[in-house]
C-alpha positions in Angstrom: 134.2 277.2 -57.3 134.4 273.0 -56.5 131.1 272.7 -57.7 131.6 274.5 -61.0 135.2 272.5 -61.9 133.2 269.0 -61.0 130.5 270.3 -63.4 133.0 271.4 -66.4 135.1 268.0 -65.7 131.7 265.9 -66.2 130.7 267.7 -69.8 134.1 267.1 -70.7 134.0 263.5 -70.1 131.0 263.6 -71.9 132.3 265.0 -74.9 134.8 262.7 -75.0 132.9 260.2 -74.5 130.6 261.3 -77.7 133.7 262.1 -79.9 134.6 258.1 -79.5 131.3 257.3 -80.5 131.0 259.5 -83.5 134.7 259.7 -84.9 133.3 259.4 -88.4 131.2 262.8 -88.0 133.5 265.6 -88.5 131.0 268.4 -88.4 129.8 266.7 -84.8 133.5 266.5 -84.2 133.8 270.3 -85.0 131.2 271.2 -83.0 132.2 269.0 -79.8 135.4 270.9 -80.3 133.9 274.3 -80.0 132.0 273.3 -77.4 135.2 272.1 -75.3 136.7 275.7 -76.1 133.8 277.4 -74.9 133.8 275.5 -71.8 137.8 275.9 -71.3 137.4 279.7 -71.5 134.4 279.8 -69.3 136.7 277.9 -67.1 139.7 280.0 -67.3 137.1 283.2 -66.7 135.3 281.9 -63.7 138.9 281.0 -62.1 140.0 284.9 -62.5 136.4 286.0 -61.1 137.4 283.8 -58.1 140.4 284.7 -58.1 139.7 288.7 -58.1 136.5 288.0 -55.0 139.0 285.5 -53.0 141.8 288.7 -53.1 139.0 291.3 -52.0 138.1 289.0 -49.5 141.8 288.6 -48.4 142.0 292.3 -48.6 139.2 292.8 -46.0 140.6 290.1 -43.4 144.1 292.2 -43.8 142.0 295.7 -43.2 140.2 293.9 -40.2 143.1 292.6 -38.6 145.1 296.0 -39.0 142.1 297.7 -37.4 141.0 299.8 -40.5 138.0 300.5 -41.2 136.3 298.2 -43.9 134.1 299.8 -46.9 130.7 299.3 -47.1 129.7 296.2 -49.5 126.5 295.9 -50.6 125.0 292.2 -50.4 123.4 291.9 -54.1 123.1 288.4 -54.6 122.6 285.4 -52.2 125.7 284.0 -52.6 128.7 282.3 -50.6 130.8 285.4 -51.2 128.4 287.8 -50.6 127.3 286.1 -47.5 131.5 285.8 -46.5 131.6 290.1 -47.1 128.5 290.3 -44.6 130.0 288.2 -42.3 133.3 290.1 -42.1 131.5 293.2 -41.7 129.7 291.9 -38.8 132.6 290.7 -37.2 134.1 294.1 -37.4 131.3 295.8 -36.0 131.7 292.9 -33.0 135.5 293.3 -32.8 135.0 297.3 -32.8 132.4 297.0 -29.6 134.4 294.8 -27.7 137.8 297.1 -28.5 135.9 299.8 -27.1 134.8 298.2 -24.1 138.4 296.9 -23.3 139.9 300.1 -23.5 136.9 301.8 -21.4 137.8 299.2 -18.6 141.2 299.5 -19.1 141.0 303.4 -18.7 138.5 302.7 -15.9 141.2 300.4 -13.8 143.6 303.2 -14.5 141.7 305.6 -13.1 140.9 303.5 -10.3 144.0 302.8 -9.3 145.1 306.5 -9.5 142.5 307.4 -7.1 143.3 304.4 -4.7 146.9 305.4 -4.6 146.0 309.4 -3.8 143.6 308.3 -1.0 146.2 306.1 0.5 148.9 308.4 0.5 147.6 310.8 2.9 147.0 308.9 5.9 150.2 306.8 5.4 151.9 310.4 5.1 150.3 311.6 8.2 151.3 308.2 9.7 155.0 308.3 8.8 155.4 312.1 10.1 154.0 311.8 13.3 156.0 308.6 14.0 158.8 310.3 13.1 157.9 313.0 15.6 157.7 310.4 18.0 161.1 309.1 17.8 162.5 312.4 19.2 163.3 311.9 22.8 163.0 315.7 23.5 159.4 315.9 23.1 156.9 316.2 26.2 154.6 313.8 27.2 151.5 315.6 26.1 153.2 316.2 22.5 153.4 312.6 22.8 149.8 311.8 23.4 148.9 314.3 20.5 151.0 312.3 17.8 149.6 308.8 19.0 145.9 309.9 18.8 146.9 311.4 15.3 148.4 307.8 14.6 145.4 306.5 15.4 143.3 308.5 13.8 145.0 308.1 10.5 145.1 304.6 11.0 141.4 304.4 11.4 141.2 306.3 8.5 143.3 303.9 6.4 141.4 300.9 7.9 138.0 302.3 7.0 139.3 302.9 3.7 140.4 299.5 2.9 137.5 298.1 4.0 135.5 300.0 1.8 137.5 299.3 -1.2 137.2 295.6 -0.1 133.2 296.0 -0.5 133.1 298.0 -3.5 135.2 295.8 -5.1 133.4 292.5 -4.1 130.0 294.1 -4.9 131.1 295.2 -8.2 132.9 291.3 -9.3 129.8 289.6 -7.6 131.8 288.2 -5.0 129.6 289.3 -2.5 126.0 287.4 -2.7 122.9 289.1 -1.5 120.4 286.9 0.7 117.0 287.7 0.6 114.3 286.5 2.9 110.9 287.9 3.9 112.0 290.8 6.6 110.5 293.9 9.0 111.6 296.6 6.9 111.0 298.9 9.6 113.5 297.0 11.9 116.2 297.4 9.5 115.6 301.3 9.2 115.9 301.2 12.7 119.0 299.1 13.2 120.6 301.9 10.8 119.3 305.0 12.7 120.5 303.3 15.7 124.4 302.6 14.3 124.1 306.8 13.6 122.8 307.8 16.6 126.1 308.7 18.5 127.2 310.8 15.4 123.8 312.5 15.3 123.7 313.3 19.2 127.4 314.7 18.7 125.8 317.7 16.0 122.3 317.6 18.1 120.7 316.2 15.0 117.3 314.9 15.5 116.6 311.8 12.8 112.7 311.4 12.7 111.3 308.4 11.5 107.8 308.2 10.0 105.1 305.8 8.3 104.0 303.4 11.0 101.2 302.1 8.7 103.8 300.6 5.8 103.8 297.3 5.3 106.2 295.6 7.9 107.4 292.6 5.6 109.7 293.2 2.6 111.7 291.2 0.8 115.3 292.0 1.2 119.2 291.1 2.8 118.8 292.8 6.2 122.4 293.2 6.7 123.4 295.0 3.1 120.4 297.1 3.3 121.0 298.4 6.6 124.4 298.9 5.1 123.1 300.9 2.5 120.7 303.4 4.7 123.5 303.9 7.0 125.8 305.2 4.4 122.5 307.6 3.4 122.1 308.5 7.0 125.8 308.9 7.8 126.2 311.4 4.4 122.9 313.5 5.9 124.7 313.5 9.0 128.0 314.5 7.8 126.7 317.3 5.6 124.0 318.6 7.8 124.5 321.6 10.1 124.0 321.5 13.6 120.5 321.3 15.4 118.8 320.2 12.5 116.3 317.2 11.6 117.0 314.4 9.3 113.6 312.9 8.4 113.4 309.0 7.5 109.8 308.4 5.7 108.9 304.7 4.7 106.1 304.8 1.9 104.1 301.6 0.5 102.6 301.0 -2.5 101.2 297.9 -4.6 104.5 298.0 -6.4 107.4 299.6 -4.5 108.2 300.1 -0.8 110.3 303.5 -0.3 112.5 304.5 2.3 113.3 308.2 1.8 115.4 310.3 3.5 115.3 313.9 3.6 118.2 316.2 5.1 118.6 320.2 5.1 122.2 320.0 4.7 124.7 321.3 1.6 123.0 319.1 -1.3 124.2 318.9 -4.5 124.4 321.2 -7.9 122.2 320.4 -11.1 123.9 317.6 -13.1 125.1 315.9 -10.1 122.3 313.6 -9.4 123.9 310.8 -11.6 127.6 311.8 -10.7 127.4 311.2 -7.1 127.4 307.1 -7.4 130.3 307.0 -9.2 133.0 305.8 -7.2 135.5 308.5 -5.7 132.9 311.5 -6.8 132.6 313.6 -4.5 129.8 317.0 -4.8 131.5 320.6 -5.8 129.5 321.7 -2.7 131.2 319.0 -0.3 135.0 319.0 -1.7 136.2 320.3 1.5 134.7 318.0 3.9 136.2 314.9 4.9 135.3 311.8 3.0 136.4 309.5 0.2 133.3 309.1 -2.4 132.8 305.6 -2.1 129.6 305.6 0.4 126.8 306.2 -2.3 129.0 304.0 -4.7 128.3 300.9 -2.2 124.9 301.9 -1.5 123.7 302.0 -5.2 125.4 298.4 -5.9 123.3 297.3 -2.8 120.1 298.7 -4.2 120.7 297.1 -7.7 121.5 293.8 -6.5 118.0 293.9 -4.4 116.3 294.8 -7.9 115.6 298.2 -7.0 116.8 301.8 -7.8 117.9 305.1 -6.4 116.3 308.2 -6.6 118.0 311.7 -6.1 115.8 315.1 -5.9 117.9 318.6 -5.0 116.4 321.2 -2.5 117.1 324.7 -2.1 118.5 323.5 0.6 119.6 319.8 1.3 118.7 316.7 -0.3 116.2 314.0 -0.7 117.5 310.5 -1.2 115.4 307.4 -2.0 115.8 303.7 -1.6 113.0 302.0 -3.7 112.7 298.0 -3.5 110.1 296.2 -5.9 107.8 294.4 -3.9 107.5 290.3 -4.5 105.7 289.2 -7.5 106.0 292.5 -9.7 
């Protein structure tokens, strides 16, 4: 717009210069007057056109600020106005995507807070109830011991829940860092098996480790990968019948190392393969069992930080869970 005004002003200056030079040539002066009038009306027309386009742009920006849908504008000419309209449309798309993401995260935070409140309520309520009962001086010593054990059990649940919440939050927010090095994978698996040995013995469950010929050295963080394997074994023991086997198989090929854990437990229903990794989600088949729905979420976060992935396979009775890690250089 500024360039047009400058151009018109330049023409007017030239015309006035010619008028001063040719003052006695009335025909030329008349033609110049017509030219000036034409330029004036052209300038007025362009002013109206620019005002109209600026009004449209202002309307589009108002719609954007009020979160209204902006109608499609077809960019036919490579002009500044058309570029502005195109940029407004792109801003709206970006704004819409950011708004949707913020709303999704807000809903996730609300759900998370509700789940945390629900999970904390039960052990806190139990502790309050049993502590109130302990204040009664008329109860027998045997009852006191029962109530004290109940309080300790609730306290342990509360401690476990808070610890898992902290780990889950730190993993999700990149606070905990994975420090990978070339470590013996079989030793990491053996460490996880040792940690669940007592629980397995209580249910007379036998844990069988297979895969003696796999590559021993795999790049991973031993402590965190052990935590992931422990969570899978703990679930298998918790949801398996007594006197059954849990088979841990180590598999290796040119690109991946796999830790496969197979049990004969409750399993999951069709369509739950991805849901079980959501925070606080508990399978429909195990809703009556004790648990908080955090173990598999933490396990997947740990595996993803190792650049690996999880694989789930349903069976008629039980489940096969796999941790798959890439080998160095793949």
